[in-house]
NUFIKE-128829 format. One line per field, with one value per atom (N, C-alpha, C): x, y negated, z negated; residue number from 1; atom name. Coordinates in nm, 2 decimals, always signed. Last residue first. Layout:
// residues N
c1: (X  ...)
c2: (Y  ...)
c3: (Z  ...)
k: (NUM  ...)
a: (CA  ...)
//
This chain:
// residues 76
c1: (-1.50  -1.57  -1.64  -1.37  -1.50  -1.58  -1.10  -1.19  -1.33  -0.92  -1.00  -1.10  -0.83  -0.73  -0.81  -1.06  -1.00  -0.91  -1.09  -1.20  -1.14  -0.86  -0.88  -0.99  -0.91  -0.79  -0.81  -1.13  -1.15  -1.03  -1.02  -1.12  -1.14  -0.84  -0.79  -0.89  -1.02  -0.92  -0.86  -1.16  -1.23  -1.13  -0.97  -1.03  -1.09  -0.71  -0.83  -0.88  -0.35  -0.48  -0.59  -0.07  -0.16  -0.28  +0.24  +0.11  +0.02  +0.58  +0.48  +0.34  +0.70  +0.78  +0.68  +0.58  +0.53  +0.61  +0.64  +0.74  +0.68  +0.44  +0.45  +0.54  +0.50  +0.37  +0.38  +0.75  +0.74  +0.61  +0.68  +0.77  +0.76  +0.51  +0.46  +0.55  +0.70  +0.59  +0.53  +0.86  +0.92  +0.81  +0.68  +0.74  +0.80  +0.63  +0.52  +0.58  +0.88  +0.82  +0.71  +0.91  +1.01  +0.95  +0.70  +0.70  +0.79  +0.79  +0.67  +0.66  +1.02  +1.03  +0.91  +0.90  +0.99  +1.01  +0.76  +0.68  +0.77  +0.96  +0.88  +0.80  +1.21  +1.12  +1.05  +1.38  +1.41  +1.33  +1.15  +1.25  +1.27  +1.14  +1.08  +1.18  +1.25  +1.25  +1.19  +1.22  +1.36  +1.36  +0.95  +1.01  +1.15  +0.93  +0.87  +0.93  +1.07  +1.12  +1.06  +0.91  +1.05  +1.11  +0.68  +0.68  +0.82  +0.76  +0.72  +0.72  +0.82  +0.93  +0.89  +0.57  +0.68  +0.79  +0.42  +0.38  +0.50  +0.56  +0.56  +0.52  +0.50  +0.64  +0.65  +0.22  +0.28  +0.42  +0.20  +0.15  +0.21  +0.30  +0.38  +0.33  +0.10  +0.24  +0.32  -0.13  -0.12  +0.02  -0.05  -0.09  -0.06  -0.16  -0.05  -0.11  -0.34  -0.36  -0.26  -0.25  -0.36  -0.39  -0.06  -0.02  -0.13  -0.22  -0.13  -0.09  -0.36  -0.43  -0.34  -0.14  -0.21  -0.29  -0.06  +0.04  -0.04  -0.28  -0.25  -0.15  -0.27  -0.39  -0.36  -0.03  -0.04  -0.16  +0.06  -0.01  -0.01  +0.36  +0.25  +0.19)
c2: (+2.10  +2.19  +2.30  +1.96  +1.92  +2.01  +1.97  +2.08  +2.04  +1.79  +1.75  +1.86  +1.93  +1.89  +1.86  +1.94  +2.07  +2.04  +1.67  +1.74  +1.87  +1.63  +1.55  +1.63  +1.79  +1.82  +1.75  +1.66  +1.79  +1.83  +1.41  +1.41  +1.56  +1.48  +1.42  +1.43  +1.58  +1.67  +1.61  +1.34  +1.46  +1.56  +1.19  +1.14  +1.26  +1.40  +1.32  +1.28  +1.36  +1.43  +1.34  +1.34  +1.30  +1.39  +1.50  +1.47  +1.43  +1.40  +1.45  +1.42  +1.31  +1.39  +1.47  +1.12  +1.25  +1.35  +0.86  +0.93  +1.07  +0.77  +0.71  +0.80  +0.91  +0.94  +0.89  +0.80  +0.94  +0.98  +0.53  +0.57  +0.72  +0.55  +0.50  +0.54  +0.64  +0.72  +0.68  +0.41  +0.54  +0.63  +0.22  +0.20  +0.33  +0.33  +0.31  +0.30  +0.32  +0.45  +0.44  +0.04  +0.12  +0.26  -0.02  -0.07  +0.01  +0.11  +0.16  +0.10  -0.03  +0.11  +0.16  -0.28  -0.27  -0.12  -0.20  -0.25  -0.24  -0.14  -0.03  -0.07  -0.37  -0.31  -0.19  -0.61  -0.47  -0.41  -0.85  -0.81  -0.66  -0.94  -0.88  -0.84  -1.03  -1.12  -1.06  -0.83  -0.87  -0.96  -0.84  -0.73  -0.76  -1.08  -1.07  -0.96  -1.01  -1.13  -1.13  -0.80  -0.77  -0.89  -0.93  -0.84  -0.81  -1.09  -1.15  -1.06  -0.88  -0.98  -1.05  -0.76  -0.69  -0.78  -0.98  -0.92  -0.84  -1.00  -1.11  -1.06  -0.75  -0.79  -0.90  -0.78  -0.67  -0.71  -1.00  -1.01  -0.91  -0.88  -0.99  -1.01  -0.69  -0.64  -0.75  -0.86  -0.77  -0.73  -1.20  -1.07  -0.97  -1.48  -1.40  -1.27  -1.60  -1.61  -1.53  -1.59  -1.50  -1.50  -1.79  -1.65  -1.55  -2.01  -1.99  -1.84  -1.99  -1.99  -1.96  -2.01  -1.89  -1.88  -2.27  -2.17  -2.03  -2.41  -2.41  -2.30  -2.36  -2.32  -2.31  -2.47  -2.33  -2.28  -2.74  -2.69  -2.53  -2.88  -2.79  -2.74)
c3: (-1.79  -1.69  -1.75  -1.97  -1.95  -1.85  -2.06  -2.09  -2.08  -1.97  -2.09  -2.13  -1.75  -1.86  -1.99  -1.60  -1.65  -1.77  -1.54  -1.62  -1.68  -1.40  -1.52  -1.61  -1.17  -1.26  -1.39  -1.07  -1.12  -1.21  -1.01  -1.11  -1.16  -0.80  -0.93  -1.04  -0.61  -0.67  -0.80  -0.56  -0.62  -0.68  -0.44  -0.56  -0.63  -0.32  -0.30  -0.44  -0.34  -0.37  -0.35  -0.11  -0.22  -0.24  -0.06  -0.02  -0.14  +0.00  -0.09  -0.03  +0.23  +0.14  +0.04  +0.38  +0.40  +0.31  +0.35  +0.43  +0.46  +0.18  +0.31  +0.40  -0.06  +0.01  +0.16  -0.12  -0.10  -0.02  -0.15  -0.04  -0.01  -0.37  -0.25  -0.13  -0.56  -0.53  -0.39  -0.57  -0.53  -0.49  -0.67  -0.54  -0.49  -0.92  -0.82  -0.68  -1.04  -1.01  -0.91  -1.05  -0.97  -0.94  -1.23  -1.09  -1.00  -1.46  -1.40  -1.25  -1.51  -1.48  -1.41  -1.58  -1.46  -1.42  -1.81  -1.69  -1.56  -1.99  -1.94  -1.81  -1.87  -1.97  -1.91  -1.78  -1.78  -1.90  -1.63  -1.73  -1.73  -1.29  -1.40  -1.51  -1.05  -1.17  -1.29  -0.87  -0.91  -1.03  -0.83  -0.89  -0.95  -0.68  -0.81  -0.89  -0.45  -0.53  -0.67  -0.36  -0.40  -0.48  -0.30  -0.41  -0.46  -0.08  -0.20  -0.32  +0.10  +0.06  -0.07  +0.12  +0.07  +0.02  +0.24  +0.11  +0.04  +0.48  +0.39  +0.25  +0.60  +0.57  +0.47  +0.61  +0.53  +0.50  +0.79  +0.65  +0.56  +1.02  +0.96  +0.81  +1.07  +1.04  +0.98  +1.11  +1.00  +0.97  +1.19  +1.23  +1.11  +0.99  +1.05  +1.09  +0.83  +0.98  +1.06  +0.58  +0.61  +0.77  +0.58  +0.57  +0.62  +0.59  +0.70  +0.70  +0.35  +0.47  +0.59  +0.17  +0.18  +0.31  +0.23  +0.25  +0.26  +0.15  +0.29  +0.32  -0.13  -0.05  +0.10  -0.20  -0.21  -0.13  +0.03  -0.08  -0.08  +0.14  +0.17  +0.04)
k: (76  76  76  75  75  75  74  74  74  73  73  73  72  72  72  71  71  71  70  70  70  69  69  69  68  68  68  67  67  67  66  66  66  65  65  65  64  64  64  63  63  63  62  62  62  61  61  61  60  60  60  59  59  59  58  58  58  57  57  57  56  56  56  55  55  55  54  54  54  53  53  53  52  52  52  51  51  51  50  50  50  49  49  49  48  48  48  47  47  47  46  46  46  45  45  45  44  44  44  43  43  43  42  42  42  41  41  41  40  40  40  39  39  39  38  38  38  37  37  37  36  36  36  35  35  35  34  34  34  33  33  33  32  32  32  31  31  31  30  30  30  29  29  29  28  28  28  27  27  27  26  26  26  25  25  25  24  24  24  23  23  23  22  22  22  21  21  21  20  20  20  19  19  19  18  18  18  17  17  17  16  16  16  15  15  15  14  14  14  13  13  13  12  12  12  11  11  11  10  10  10  9  9  9  8  8  8  7  7  7  6  6  6  5  5  5  4  4  4  3  3  3  2  2  2  1  1  1)
a: (N  CA  C  N  CA  C  N  CA  C  N  CA  C  N  CA  C  N  CA  C  N  CA  C  N  CA  C  N  CA  C  N  CA  C  N  CA  C  N  CA  C  N  CA  C  N  CA  C  N  CA  C  N  CA  C  N  CA  C  N  CA  C  N  CA  C  N  CA  C  N  CA  C  N  CA  C  N  CA  C  N  CA  C  N  CA  C  N  CA  C  N  CA  C  N  CA  C  N  CA  C  N  CA  C  N  CA  C  N  CA  C  N  CA  C  N  CA  C  N  CA  C  N  CA  C  N  CA  C  N  CA  C  N  CA  C  N  CA  C  N  CA  C  N  CA  C  N  CA  C  N  CA  C  N  CA  C  N  CA  C  N  CA  C  N  CA  C  N  CA  C  N  CA  C  N  CA  C  N  CA  C  N  CA  C  N  CA  C  N  CA  C  N  CA  C  N  CA  C  N  CA  C  N  CA  C  N  CA  C  N  CA  C  N  CA  C  N  CA  C  N  CA  C  N  CA  C  N  CA  C  N  CA  C  N  CA  C  N  CA  C  N  CA  C  N  CA  C  N  CA  C  N  CA  C  N  CA  C  N  CA  C  N  CA  C)
//
């Protein structure tokens, strides 16, 4: 089976199954990354995503982030 056919078959799956597939693929990629700053960044991104998804923390809107950035850079 070609990569193109595999992608087409995967895209035909229902959303929930595509999400499970994407997670499994990502975990296989993450496990193969060297132990570097990139791996630490991936782990942190996964942790932050889990915190947001669980409701443990709440995110900020784009506007809130931009306002905070302008304040930090003293652009306001």
